[in-house]
ROMARTI-164919 format. One line per field, with one value per residue (C-alpha): residue in three letters; x, y, z. Coordinates in nm, 3 decimals, padded with zeros to 5 digits. Each point is the difference from the previous one (the first is absolute). Layout:
<nodes>
type	[ala,...]
x	[X,...]
y	[Y,...]
z	[Z,...]
</nodes>
This chain:
<nodes>
type	[unk,unk,unk,unk,unk,unk,unk,unk,unk,unk,unk,unk,unk,unk,unk,unk,unk,unk,unk,unk,unk,unk,unk,unk,unk,unk,unk,unk,unk,unk,unk,unk,unk,unk,unk,unk,unk,unk,unk,unk,unk,unk,unk,unk,unk,unk,unk,unk,unk,unk,unk,unk,unk,unk,unk,unk,unk,unk,unk,unk,unk,unk,unk,unk,unk,unk,unk,unk,unk,unk,unk,unk,unk,unk,unk,unk,unk,unk,unk,unk,unk,unk,unk,unk,unk,unk,unk,unk,unk,unk,unk,unk,unk,unk,unk,unk,unk,unk,unk,unk,unk,unk,unk,unk,unk,unk,unk,unk,unk,unk,unk,unk,unk,unk,unk,unk,unk,unk,unk,unk,unk,unk,unk,unk,unk,unk,unk,unk,unk,unk,unk,unk,unk,unk,unk,unk,unk,unk,unk,unk,unk,unk,unk,unk,unk,unk,unk,unk,unk,unk,unk,unk,unk,unk,unk,unk,unk,unk,unk,unk,unk,unk,unk,unk,unk,unk,unk,unk,unk,unk,unk,unk,unk,unk,unk,unk,unk,unk,unk,unk,unk,unk,unk,unk,unk,unk,unk,unk,unk,unk,unk,unk,unk,unk,unk,unk,unk,unk,unk,unk,unk,unk,unk,unk,unk,unk,unk,unk,unk,unk,unk,unk,unk,unk,unk,unk,unk,unk,unk,unk,unk,unk,unk,unk,unk,unk,unk,unk,unk,unk,unk,unk,unk,unk,unk,unk,unk,unk,unk,unk,unk,unk,unk,unk,unk,unk,unk,unk,unk,unk,unk,unk,unk,unk,unk,unk,unk,unk,unk,unk,unk,unk,unk,unk,unk,unk,unk,unk,unk,unk,unk,unk,unk,unk,unk,unk,unk,unk,unk,unk,unk,unk,unk,unk,unk,unk,unk,unk,unk,unk,unk,unk,unk,unk,unk,unk,unk,unk,unk,unk,unk,unk,unk,unk,unk,unk,unk,unk,unk,unk,unk,unk,unk,unk,unk,unk,unk,unk,unk,unk,unk,unk,unk,unk,unk,unk,unk,unk,unk,unk,unk,unk,unk,unk,unk,unk,unk,unk,unk,unk,unk,unk,unk,unk,unk,unk,unk,unk,unk,unk,unk,unk,unk,unk,unk,unk,unk,unk,unk,unk,unk,unk,unk,unk,unk,unk,unk,unk,unk,unk,unk,unk,unk,unk,unk,unk,unk,unk,unk,unk,unk,unk,unk,unk,unk,unk,unk,unk,unk,unk,unk,unk,unk,unk,unk,unk,unk,unk,unk,unk,unk,unk,unk,unk,unk,unk,unk,unk,unk,unk,unk,unk,unk,unk,unk,unk,unk,unk,unk,unk,unk,unk,unk,unk,unk,unk,unk,unk,unk,unk,unk,unk,unk,unk,unk,unk,unk,unk,unk,unk,unk,unk,unk,unk,unk,unk,unk,unk,unk,unk,unk,unk,unk,unk,unk,unk,unk,unk,unk,unk,unk,unk,unk,unk,unk,unk,unk,unk,unk,unk,unk,unk,unk,unk,unk,unk,unk,unk,unk,unk,unk,unk,unk,unk,unk,unk,unk,unk,unk,unk,unk,unk,unk,unk,unk,unk,unk,unk,unk,unk,unk,unk,unk,unk,unk,unk,unk,unk,unk,unk,unk,unk,unk,unk,unk,unk,unk,unk,unk,unk,unk,unk,unk,unk,unk,unk,unk,unk,unk,unk,unk,unk,unk,unk,unk,unk,unk,unk,unk,unk,unk,unk,unk,unk,unk,unk,unk,unk,unk,unk,unk,unk,unk,unk,unk,unk,unk,unk,unk,unk,unk,unk,unk,unk,unk,unk,unk,unk,unk,unk,unk,unk,unk,unk,unk,unk,unk,unk,unk,unk,unk,unk,unk,unk,unk,unk,unk,unk,unk,unk,unk,unk,unk,unk,unk]
x	[01.841,-00.187,-00.365,-00.264,-00.362,-00.242,-00.377,-00.306,-00.313,-00.217,-00.288,-00.362,-00.187,-00.324,00.079,00.249,00.342,00.011,00.288,00.067,00.064,00.222,00.193,00.071,00.102,00.223,00.170,00.067,00.133,00.236,00.138,00.024,00.197,00.228,00.088,00.063,00.239,00.164,00.106,-00.281,-00.169,-00.331,-00.355,-00.325,-00.337,-00.348,-00.340,-00.366,-00.206,-00.302,-00.205,-00.267,-00.359,00.038,00.117,-00.277,-00.259,00.164,-00.003,-00.365,-00.087,00.165,-00.164,00.329,00.188,00.266,00.289,-00.113,-00.033,00.349,00.148,-00.135,00.113,00.330,00.083,-00.038,00.254,00.246,-00.047,00.087,00.343,00.065,-00.127,00.193,00.317,00.065,00.282,-00.198,-00.209,00.308,00.066,00.353,00.074,00.368,00.264,00.022,-00.380,-00.055,-00.233,-00.224,-00.309,-00.091,00.050,-00.218,-00.277,00.017,-00.018,-00.304,-00.177,00.081,-00.115,-00.336,-00.178,00.246,00.034,00.185,00.298,00.094,00.319,00.120,00.022,-00.379,-00.188,-00.374,-00.155,-00.233,00.300,-00.094,-00.355,-00.126,00.073,-00.359,-00.236,00.195,-00.043,00.278,00.106,00.298,00.133,-00.049,00.175,00.304,00.008,-00.046,00.244,-00.236,-00.305,00.190,00.260,-00.273,-00.154,00.342,00.070,-00.333,00.085,00.336,-00.172,-00.252,00.267,00.209,-00.297,-00.100,-00.344,-00.312,-00.375,-00.227,-00.279,00.054,-00.222,00.100,00.018,00.097,00.067,-00.065,00.196,00.311,-00.051,00.093,-00.134,00.010,-00.027,-00.258,00.266,00.098,-00.347,-00.025,-00.346,-00.138,00.267,00.336,00.319,00.024,-00.348,-00.151,-00.349,-00.004,-00.252,-00.034,00.090,-00.053,00.179,00.155,00.348,00.368,00.227,00.373,00.175,00.117,-00.010,00.304,00.215,-00.042,00.320,00.194,-00.095,00.087,00.340,00.054,-00.080,00.200,00.304,-00.056,-00.089,00.041,-00.228,-00.301,00.055,-00.026,00.067,-00.341,-00.164,00.234,-00.110,-00.364,00.028,00.192,-00.248,-00.292,00.144,00.089,-00.315,00.226,00.159,00.306,00.239,-00.133,-00.009,00.370,00.071,-00.179,-00.318,-00.334,-00.364,-00.086,-00.262,00.027,00.047,-00.299,-00.021,-00.079,-00.289,00.166,-00.290,-00.338,-00.304,-00.207,00.243,-00.011,00.290,00.291,00.254,-00.175,00.122,00.139,-00.266,-00.264,-00.253,-00.167,00.307,00.234,00.340,00.006,00.100,00.290,00.156,-00.047,00.133,00.308,00.147,00.033,00.338,00.142,-00.233,00.094,00.363,-00.071,00.327,00.194,-00.136,00.322,00.214,-00.196,-00.155,00.035,00.375,00.124,00.339,00.064,00.062,-00.333,-00.325,-00.375,-00.204,-00.373,-00.127,-00.358,-00.256,-00.038,-00.357,00.118,00.293,-00.157,-00.053,00.367,00.160,-00.220,-00.182,00.267,00.298,-00.223,-00.116,00.359,00.138,-00.291,00.093,00.345,-00.057,-00.222,-00.256,00.179,00.320,-00.187,-00.168,00.336,00.153,-00.294,00.102,00.317,00.049,-00.031,00.370,00.090,-00.240,00.186,00.296,-00.244,-00.164,00.325,00.038,-00.334,00.049,00.080,-00.366,-00.092,00.029,00.283,-00.180,-00.363,-00.037,-00.332,-00.056,-00.261,-00.305,-00.071,-00.241,-00.110,00.057,-00.031,-00.322,-00.043,-00.039,-00.336,-00.243,-00.276,00.208,00.081,00.372,00.144,00.336,00.039,00.376,-00.057,-00.182,00.284,00.260,-00.212,-00.021,00.381,00.024,-00.235,00.245,00.291,00.150,-00.023,-00.149,00.313,00.137,-00.343,00.007,00.345,-00.131,-00.298,00.219,00.239,-00.271,-00.168,00.320,00.124,-00.325,00.029,00.226,-00.068,-00.211,-00.190,-00.331,00.019,-00.212,-00.034,-00.061,00.080,00.148,00.245,00.096,00.075,00.197,00.201,00.092,00.096,00.207,00.186,00.025,-00.023,00.175,00.251,00.101,-00.105,00.160,00.323,00.024,-00.084,00.250,00.282,-00.022,-00.032,00.324,00.175,-00.089,00.107,00.325,00.117,-00.102,-00.244,00.279,00.049,00.169,-00.264,00.079,-00.223,00.027,-00.016,-00.335,-00.130,00.139,-00.154,-00.337,-00.014,00.106,-00.261,-00.273,00.058,00.000,-00.330,-00.153,00.106,-00.210,-00.285,00.055,-00.077,-00.049,00.352,00.145,-00.146,00.125,00.362,-00.024,-00.153,00.263,00.275,-00.169,-00.031,00.369,00.096,-00.211,00.171,00.339,-00.095,-00.114,00.315,00.257,-00.173,00.174,-00.108,00.213,00.298,-00.040,00.050,00.336,00.095,00.005,-00.109,00.180,-00.184,-00.329,00.078,00.046,-00.319,-00.210,00.148,-00.121,-00.338,-00.051,00.084,-00.263,-00.259,00.080,-00.042,-00.331,-00.122,00.105,-00.205,-00.301,-00.009,-00.245,-00.243,00.021,00.124,-00.071,00.144,00.309,00.061,-00.009,00.271,00.212,-00.026,00.173,00.301,-00.027,-00.108,-00.286,-00.170,00.258,00.048,00.108,00.346,00.046,-00.072,00.264,00.247,-00.022,00.225,00.300,-00.157,00.002,-00.346,-00.126,-00.318,-00.283,-00.164,-00.369,-00.243,-00.268,-00.128,00.048,-00.265,-00.262,-00.156,-00.363,-00.186,-00.210,-00.353,-00.127,-00.324,00.144,-00.233,00.181]
y	[00.692,-00.306,00.072,-00.180,00.072,-00.162,00.033,-00.083,-00.088,00.304,-00.027,-00.006,00.296,-00.175,00.024,00.141,-00.164,-00.303,-00.193,-00.187,00.328,00.125,-00.326,00.003,00.366,-00.029,-00.315,00.174,00.305,-00.216,-00.163,00.339,00.149,-00.304,00.031,00.371,-00.087,-00.265,00.259,-00.022,00.304,-00.128,00.109,-00.119,00.037,-00.034,00.149,-00.067,-00.181,00.221,-00.139,-00.268,-00.092,-00.026,00.360,00.118,-00.170,00.125,00.360,-00.028,-00.135,00.303,00.244,00.145,-00.031,-00.267,00.246,00.143,-00.351,-00.093,00.319,-00.084,-00.362,00.049,00.261,-00.269,-00.221,00.284,00.079,-00.365,00.040,00.302,-00.148,-00.324,00.210,-00.121,00.185,00.027,00.267,00.220,00.295,-00.122,-00.349,-00.085,-00.085,00.364,00.012,-00.347,00.085,00.289,-00.129,00.326,00.205,-00.245,00.022,00.380,00.003,-00.227,00.241,00.295,-00.163,-00.150,00.180,-00.096,-00.376,00.036,00.159,-00.340,-00.031,-00.230,-00.313,-00.017,-00.074,00.024,-00.167,00.301,00.219,00.135,00.091,00.336,00.018,00.090,-00.125,-00.308,00.092,-00.085,00.308,00.097,00.205,-00.271,-00.256,00.227,00.049,-00.361,-00.288,-00.292,00.026,00.097,-00.268,-00.267,00.120,-00.007,-00.345,-00.129,00.135,-00.184,-00.330,00.067,00.099,-00.308,-00.226,-00.119,00.160,-00.097,00.047,-00.288,-00.115,-00.105,-00.256,-00.104,00.068,00.340,00.102,00.369,-00.013,-00.137,00.195,-00.331,-00.259,-00.371,-00.318,-00.267,-00.229,00.268,00.042,-00.169,-00.049,00.273,00.253,00.132,-00.159,00.306,-00.066,00.295,-00.020,-00.044,00.085,-00.129,00.261,00.008,00.304,00.127,00.109,-00.006,-00.295,-00.030,-00.305,-00.142,-00.351,00.088,00.028,-00.340,-00.159,00.325,00.044,-00.363,00.046,00.326,-00.144,-00.318,00.218,00.262,-00.205,00.295,00.234,-00.103,-00.029,-00.166,-00.335,-00.154,00.288,-00.060,-00.364,00.108,00.244,-00.237,-00.280,00.233,00.118,-00.352,-00.169,-00.272,-00.102,00.211,-00.293,-00.048,00.372,00.020,-00.239,00.229,-00.208,00.179,-00.036,00.220,00.273,00.035,00.373,00.138,00.343,00.270,00.243,00.344,00.240,00.055,00.140,00.266,00.064,00.371,00.020,-00.140,00.112,00.000,-00.236,00.226,00.071,-00.202,00.210,-00.290,-00.205,00.053,-00.162,-00.296,00.123,-00.246,00.108,00.357,-00.066,-00.210,00.262,00.236,-00.153,00.168,00.300,00.112,00.035,00.264,00.127,-00.231,-00.317,-00.056,00.036,-00.231,-00.242,00.008,00.058,-00.120,-00.168,-00.364,00.080,00.178,-00.157,00.054,-00.166,-00.027,-00.081,-00.133,-00.190,-00.365,00.060,00.208,-00.218,-00.119,00.352,00.084,-00.327,-00.086,00.305,00.261,-00.177,-00.081,00.361,00.126,-00.241,00.084,00.368,-00.063,-00.303,-00.067,-00.279,-00.158,-00.025,-00.157,-00.250,-00.092,-00.053,-00.221,-00.245,-00.075,-00.247,00.160,-00.070,00.224,00.285,00.179,00.101,00.152,00.225,00.093,00.330,00.115,-00.095,00.353,00.090,-00.249,00.036,-00.198,-00.104,-00.051,-00.083,-00.111,00.033,-00.157,00.116,00.086,-00.157,00.166,-00.218,-00.307,00.110,00.106,00.377,00.121,00.286,-00.245,-00.136,00.353,-00.079,00.227,00.138,00.377,00.075,00.357,-00.137,-00.244,00.277,00.203,-00.306,-00.036,00.368,-00.065,-00.264,00.241,00.079,00.343,00.007,-00.022,-00.290,-00.166,-00.009,-00.163,-00.258,-00.075,-00.029,-00.229,-00.236,-00.036,-00.128,-00.191,-00.189,-00.233,-00.089,00.236,-00.201,-00.201,00.070,00.143,00.060,00.342,00.057,00.287,-00.234,-00.140,00.351,00.110,-00.314,00.016,00.367,-00.034,-00.315,00.115,00.377,00.082,-00.293,-00.104,00.303,00.281,-00.154,-00.072,00.358,00.164,-00.194,00.004,00.374,00.059,-00.195,00.188,00.331,-00.127,-00.183,00.166,00.362,-00.022,-00.069,-00.327,-00.139,-00.198,-00.361,-00.172,-00.366,-00.298,-00.084,00.343,-00.021,-00.342,00.118,00.289,-00.225,-00.265,00.257,00.172,-00.342,-00.089,00.329,-00.073,-00.318,00.194,-00.203,00.290,-00.217,-00.146,00.340,00.121,-00.313,00.083,00.324,-00.184,-00.276,00.261,00.173,-00.330,-00.078,00.349,-00.040,-00.333,00.173,00.253,-00.275,-00.207,00.282,00.206,00.333,00.135,-00.268,00.084,00.365,-00.095,-00.152,00.311,-00.189,00.299,-00.110,-00.333,00.181,00.231,-00.292,-00.169,00.316,00.100,-00.328,00.025,00.355,-00.120,-00.271,00.256,00.224,-00.300,-00.092,00.359,-00.021,-00.318,00.154,00.297,-00.147,-00.128,00.259,00.321,00.214,-00.231,-00.074,00.374,00.045,-00.265,00.147,00.346,-00.134,-00.069,00.343,-00.176,00.042,-00.261,-00.160,-00.280,-00.334,00.041,00.340,-00.152,-00.266,00.276,00.134,-00.286,00.155,00.347,00.183,00.123,00.230,-00.150,00.239,-00.001,-00.087,-00.079,-00.098,-00.357,-00.125,-00.272,00.066,-00.319,-00.052,-00.044,-00.309,00.058,-00.270,-00.030,00.069,-00.063,-00.276]
z	[-01.082,00.126,00.079,00.204,-00.084,00.245,00.001,00.204,-00.193,-00.046,00.244,-00.109,00.146,00.094,00.374,00.251,00.053,00.231,00.154,-00.325,-00.184,00.282,00.007,-00.374,00.007,00.307,-00.131,-00.331,00.183,00.207,-00.315,-00.172,00.287,00.010,-00.368,00.049,00.284,-00.220,-00.257,-00.255,-00.150,00.138,-00.068,00.159,-00.168,00.145,-00.072,-00.069,-00.264,-00.071,-00.287,-00.023,00.066,00.378,00.025,-00.228,00.224,00.323,-00.126,-00.105,00.345,00.167,-00.242,-00.128,-00.327,-00.044,00.013,00.332,00.139,-00.123,00.142,00.345,00.014,-00.181,00.262,00.268,-00.177,-00.037,00.369,00.072,-00.163,00.221,00.328,-00.062,-00.045,-00.354,-00.170,-00.324,00.178,00.059,-00.226,-00.074,00.128,00.015,00.259,00.109,00.041,00.138,00.287,-00.106,00.181,00.174,-00.318,-00.196,00.262,-00.005,-00.381,00.016,00.236,-00.225,-00.327,00.094,-00.282,-00.276,-00.024,-00.331,00.178,00.141,-00.201,-00.272,00.219,00.035,-00.324,-00.054,-00.303,-00.025,-00.085,-00.340,00.105,00.120,00.374,00.091,-00.269,-00.111,-00.366,-00.244,-00.195,-00.213,00.288,00.263,-00.223,-00.017,00.378,00.115,-00.026,-00.042,-00.226,-00.316,00.072,00.014,-00.327,-00.169,00.148,-00.134,-00.345,00.009,00.077,-00.277,-00.252,00.085,-00.075,00.348,00.035,-00.192,00.035,00.096,00.229,00.362,00.169,00.349,00.371,00.137,00.361,00.067,00.330,-00.171,-00.323,-00.166,-00.243,00.084,-00.203,00.072,00.149,00.252,00.153,00.341,00.154,-00.221,00.095,-00.123,00.143,00.228,00.141,-00.185,-00.147,-00.380,-00.267,-00.356,-00.260,-00.377,-00.139,-00.319,00.095,-00.090,00.073,00.063,-00.151,00.331,-00.146,-00.214,00.312,00.168,-00.133,00.035,00.366,00.076,-00.166,00.187,00.343,-00.060,-00.080,00.274,00.305,00.238,-00.194,00.211,00.374,00.246,-00.166,00.078,-00.190,-00.293,-00.014,00.024,-00.292,-00.225,00.069,-00.080,-00.332,-00.114,00.124,00.138,00.327,00.080,-00.050,-00.354,-00.074,00.091,-00.286,-00.242,-00.014,-00.031,-00.098,-00.298,00.033,00.379,-00.052,-00.187,-00.158,00.253,-00.024,00.033,-00.039,00.159,-00.182,00.170,00.286,00.063,00.248,-00.199,-00.257,-00.340,-00.270,-00.277,-00.267,00.189,00.190,00.181,00.104,00.295,00.049,00.242,00.344,00.037,-00.330,00.118,00.352,-00.078,-00.231,00.297,00.079,-00.311,-00.038,00.352,-00.100,-00.263,-00.144,00.232,-00.164,-00.193,00.311,00.230,-00.247,-00.378,-00.028,00.339,00.014,00.090,00.369,00.033,00.119,-00.048,00.274,00.079,00.350,-00.014,00.205,-00.092,-00.121,-00.298,-00.101,-00.327,-00.128,00.059,-00.110,-00.300,-00.136,00.069,-00.168,-00.298,-00.032,00.022,-00.260,-00.230,00.024,-00.152,-00.228,-00.303,-00.012,-00.299,00.203,00.292,-00.232,-00.151,00.346,00.097,-00.272,00.198,00.281,00.344,00.065,-00.296,00.071,00.280,-00.220,-00.249,00.258,00.177,-00.193,00.145,00.366,00.111,-00.051,00.276,00.380,00.157,00.319,00.100,00.369,00.148,00.374,00.226,00.191,00.362,00.245,00.326,00.306,-00.220,-00.175,-00.362,-00.016,-00.124,00.057,00.091,00.289,00.114,00.027,-00.268,00.115,-00.035,00.007,00.114,00.305,00.062,-00.007,00.242,00.221,00.000,00.098,00.291,00.127,00.021,-00.342,-00.161,-00.352,-00.214,00.202,00.012,-00.381,00.013,00.245,-00.227,-00.310,00.186,00.119,-00.339,-00.160,00.306,00.061,-00.299,-00.293,-00.288,-00.243,00.263,00.170,00.350,00.307,00.162,00.368,00.232,00.257,-00.257,-00.105,00.357,00.083,-00.323,00.034,00.366,-00.059,-00.312,00.002,00.370,00.172,-00.265,-00.208,00.234,00.308,-00.189,-00.124,00.333,00.211,-00.256,-00.059,00.374,00.064,-00.281,00.164,00.342,-00.084,-00.325,00.060,-00.295,-00.252,-00.187,-00.307,-00.186,-00.076,-00.259,00.095,-00.234,00.155,-00.098,-00.354,-00.045,00.137,-00.248,-00.288,00.082,00.064,-00.336,-00.168,00.168,-00.112,-00.358,00.026,00.168,00.315,00.233,00.308,-00.016,-00.085,00.331,00.176,-00.093,00.200,00.294,-00.005,00.003,00.297,00.187,-00.054,00.118,00.315,00.066,-00.036,00.267,00.237,-00.056,00.019,00.274,-00.073,00.341,00.166,-00.224,00.104,00.364,-00.101,-00.201,-00.334,-00.206,-00.320,00.006,00.062,-00.290,-00.239,00.115,-00.022,-00.337,-00.146,00.173,-00.127,-00.350,00.040,00.109,-00.297,-00.228,00.164,-00.042,-00.364,-00.050,00.178,-00.237,-00.257,00.265,00.279,-00.164,00.308,00.267,-00.205,-00.045,00.382,00.042,-00.278,00.162,00.313,-00.225,-00.166,-00.319,-00.244,-00.214,-00.226,-00.251,00.142,-00.153,00.166,00.342,-00.062,-00.090,00.356,00.110,00.181,00.021,00.336,00.096,00.274,00.139,00.079,00.342,-00.004,00.278,-00.249,00.011,-00.355,00.013,00.270,00.128,-00.095,00.326,-00.050,00.127,00.233,-00.192,-00.345,-00.290,-00.184]
</nodes>
């Protein structure tokens, strides 16, 4: 069966989740749900990154051990997946259990003391440590998915000849948990703006330099591996040390990729390097392997032995693109190839390299998609400006304007992915949220549904034969195609365009006027097509607004269903259910709203 494995980055537990974390997680959930609805055996993975110097210092500051600190903050990130109504927080996410929001919230309330009961879709890099003390024991290694996997992965890289001991001298940013070359330092800081300090350390190195030509060959052959396209050009230019147009031709400057320091001496809170008491494995080598360690016994199914129709996809913020597009592919290839083979391949021209690495491509992800950042009313978000956006507060705010909690979450999810093209930066404001929700969901889709269903009850005695129009078929086809390209905004737009066309049909045909002339058969044909359009719109809303879409489907006596199953309702007679419930309550815009 074709599988779709899609991941968020694992989130660093140095602070509580902010809008960026919510955005990444919700976007990934929307894509996950779409692929489930498209017939894939889909799986979403998220979790927390829990090792490193920052965490060690944060725990010391609070006067607790590192494991206790991680337990507290990791719990906040798991809670985020529940409160954002992400299907990965459900006990059994599938089409039959597509909207288990209330059950997930209840389970969260009942399991506050056991954060390790979060289920297999939430990975913690501390899995493999004692749950209370954080110590690594024989028993804890057996019980956890991650720590032993990292140690085994390290040993593979060592055995294959890619790790050696040496001395590191250079700049290190504690905030980024990353090393930087002299050429990357801008005004005394890392490219990210983080403070750097000069380090001289004896540590282990990974032979990243051996992968420059291979990565260039890979990206020149797989132009859709890194998305959106501008990020692809950025990564290829970085690896080659050349302009993108030259890199495309296979040109490069040697030694742009230097060997990577992959251990830290004296770091207490990290996974120990095997047989080295005073060295811990570099947090990015530790963290990136979570994408496979999290799968446990299902690694073959979703990754290592997937078929050609199956996909592995990472959704990441643009600030961590290099780690995923340079380090991660190199680590993965090094885990299945020997250094002698890599050296031999490097003697070839770049144009000949791709065919040599083809047998190993299944170890690599198929897609790496980098999204943008949010501003708040046009300003960069920062604690110092006091404009950090707390999504829980925003959902409460939406509730205060007239939407009950479950629908408020739908509204929030909808706005985040409607406000900007996925991949671009976007600006958040409450006024934009209210206007967008009222225009799209309330006025366009909600109004269409309410008046069409009302006319069906009035003129057709609540019975109708569903007609799936060509417009509806085309909307579903285009929407699914847009999702496959991670173009969430235009996937949403297909549902809106179909709703606009349906509203125009009502205005042009005026069924209420036809009723005065007794033209019931003509009304029946018009409403059958309109009801088919509404079913199709509800189908397309399923990934974004799981609760609201379920309320529309219930009117038709239907449950959540794959896109193809909705199309199969063409020609089927349906008894429409009576409902006085307003599907999309209007958000009452406060006169003095805080923008």
